[in-house]
C-alpha positions as a Markdown table, in Angstrom:
| # | Residue | x | y | z |
|---|---|---|---|---|
| 1 | Met | 25.1 | -18.2 | 38.2 |
| 2 | Pro | 22.9 | -15.4 | 39.6 |
| 3 | Glu | 24.5 | -12.0 | 39.8 |
| 4 | Ile | 23.4 | -9.8 | 42.6 |
| 5 | Thr | 23.9 | -6.0 | 43.1 |
| 6 | Ile | 26.2 | -4.5 | 45.7 |
| 7 | Asn | 23.1 | -3.3 | 47.6 |
| 8 | Asp | 21.8 | -6.8 | 47.7 |
| 9 | Ala | 25.1 | -8.1 | 48.9 |
| 10 | Asn | 25.3 | -5.4 | 51.6 |
| 11 | Gln | 21.8 | -6.4 | 52.9 |
| 12 | Arg | 22.7 | -10.1 | 52.9 |
| 13 | Arg | 26.2 | -10.0 | 54.3 |
| 14 | Ala | 25.1 | -10.7 | 57.9 |
| 15 | Glu | 23.6 | -14.0 | 57.0 |
| 16 | Asp | 25.5 | -15.2 | 53.9 |
| 17 | His | 29.2 | -16.1 | 53.5 |
| 18 | Ile | 31.0 | -13.3 | 51.7 |
| 19 | Leu | 33.9 | -14.9 | 49.9 |
| 20 | Asp | 36.6 | -12.6 | 48.6 |
| 21 | Val | 38.6 | -14.4 | 45.9 |
| 22 | Arg | 41.1 | -11.6 | 45.1 |
| 23 | Glu | 44.8 | -11.9 | 45.6 |
| 24 | Asp | 46.5 | -10.8 | 48.8 |
| 25 | Phe | 47.8 | -7.5 | 47.4 |
| 26 | Glu | 44.3 | -6.6 | 46.2 |
| 27 | Val | 42.7 | -7.2 | 49.6 |
| 28 | Thr | 45.1 | -4.6 | 51.2 |
| 29 | Glu | 43.0 | -2.0 | 49.4 |
| 30 | Gly | 40.0 | -3.0 | 51.5 |
| 31 | Ile | 37.7 | -5.9 | 52.1 |
| 32 | Ile | 34.0 | -6.2 | 53.0 |
| 33 | Pro | 33.8 | -6.5 | 56.8 |
| 34 | Gly | 33.3 | -10.1 | 57.8 |
| 35 | Ala | 34.3 | -11.5 | 54.4 |
| 36 | Leu | 36.3 | -14.7 | 54.2 |
| 37 | His | 39.4 | -14.2 | 52.0 |
| 38 | Ile | 40.5 | -17.2 | 49.9 |
| 39 | Pro | 42.4 | -16.3 | 46.8 |
| 40 | Met | 40.9 | -18.0 | 43.7 |
| 41 | Gly | 43.9 | -20.2 | 43.2 |
| 42 | Glu | 43.6 | -21.6 | 46.8 |
| 43 | Leu | 39.9 | -22.3 | 46.8 |
| 44 | Asp | 40.0 | -26.0 | 45.9 |
| 45 | Gly | 42.2 | -26.8 | 48.9 |
| 46 | Arg | 40.1 | -24.6 | 51.3 |
| 47 | Leu | 36.5 | -25.4 | 50.4 |
| 48 | Ala | 35.9 | -26.9 | 53.8 |
| 49 | Glu | 36.0 | -23.4 | 55.2 |
| 50 | Leu | 32.6 | -22.7 | 53.6 |
| 51 | Asp | 29.4 | -24.0 | 55.1 |
| 52 | Lys | 27.3 | -25.6 | 52.4 |
| 53 | Ser | 24.1 | -24.7 | 54.3 |
| 54 | Arg | 24.8 | -20.9 | 53.9 |
| 55 | Pro | 24.5 | -19.1 | 50.7 |
| 56 | Val | 27.8 | -17.7 | 49.3 |
| 57 | Ile | 28.3 | -14.3 | 47.7 |
| 58 | Val | 31.5 | -14.3 | 45.7 |
| 59 | Val | 33.5 | -11.1 | 45.3 |
| 60 | Cys | 36.5 | -10.0 | 43.3 |
| 61 | Arg | 37.7 | -6.7 | 41.9 |
| 62 | Ser | 35.3 | -6.3 | 39.0 |
| 63 | Gly | 33.0 | -9.4 | 38.9 |
| 64 | Asn | 34.8 | -11.6 | 36.3 |
| 65 | Arg | 36.7 | -14.0 | 38.6 |
| 66 | Ser | 33.8 | -14.1 | 41.1 |
| 67 | Ala | 31.4 | -15.2 | 38.3 |
| 68 | Arg | 33.7 | -18.2 | 37.4 |
| 69 | Val | 34.1 | -19.1 | 41.1 |
| 70 | Ala | 30.3 | -18.9 | 41.7 |
| 71 | Asp | 29.7 | -21.2 | 38.8 |
| 72 | Ala | 32.3 | -23.7 | 40.2 |
| 73 | Leu | 30.8 | -23.5 | 43.7 |
| 74 | Thr | 27.3 | -24.1 | 42.3 |
| 75 | Ala | 28.6 | -27.1 | 40.4 |
| 76 | Ala | 30.0 | -28.4 | 43.7 |
| 77 | Gly | 26.7 | -28.1 | 45.5 |
| 78 | Tyr | 26.9 | -24.6 | 47.0 |
| 79 | Asn | 24.2 | -21.9 | 46.6 |
| 80 | Ala | 26.5 | -19.2 | 45.2 |
| 81 | Asp | 26.0 | -15.8 | 43.6 |
| 82 | Thr | 28.4 | -13.3 | 42.2 |
| 83 | Met | 28.4 | -9.6 | 43.2 |
| 84 | Gly | 28.2 | -7.6 | 40.0 |
| 85 | Gly | 30.8 | -4.8 | 39.7 |
| 86 | Gly | 33.0 | -6.3 | 42.4 |
| 87 | Met | 34.9 | -4.3 | 45.0 |
| 88 | Ser | 35.4 | -1.5 | 42.5 |
| 89 | Ala | 31.6 | -0.8 | 42.6 |
| 90 | Trp | 31.4 | -1.5 | 46.3 |
| 91 | Gln | 34.0 | 1.1 | 47.1 |
| 92 | Arg | 32.7 | 3.7 | 44.6 |
| 93 | Ala | 29.3 | 3.4 | 46.4 |
| 94 | Gly | 31.0 | 4.2 | 49.7 |
| 95 | Leu | 30.0 | 0.9 | 51.3 |
| 96 | Pro | 32.0 | -0.2 | 54.4 |
| 97 | Thr | 35.4 | -1.8 | 54.0 |
| 98 | Gly | 37.8 | -3.1 | 56.6 |
C-alpha cells in the first residue's frame, strides 16, 4: 500500500475520496474538510459509500489503522493510499480541519 505525505493528501483532497477511519470521539478533535467518516469497524458494511472509480486516501490518528484499511481496500479493488503521520501530522502542520 502506498503511503503519501500530508502535503500530497492536501493537494489531492479535492479529487480523491478522503476516508477518515477514526472513532467518533477522535473525529470531534477535527476532520479534514470534505472527508467521509467511516469508523474502521463499520467499513465492511459501508463500502458502497466509496466510488471505486476515485482514488481513496485513508486517514487515521497516526497512520497505523489507515495502512491496514488501505491494504484491505486495495485487495477489494480500490485504488487506496494511506496518509503517513495521520491527523496528528496534519494538525501539527496547521492544515485545515473542520
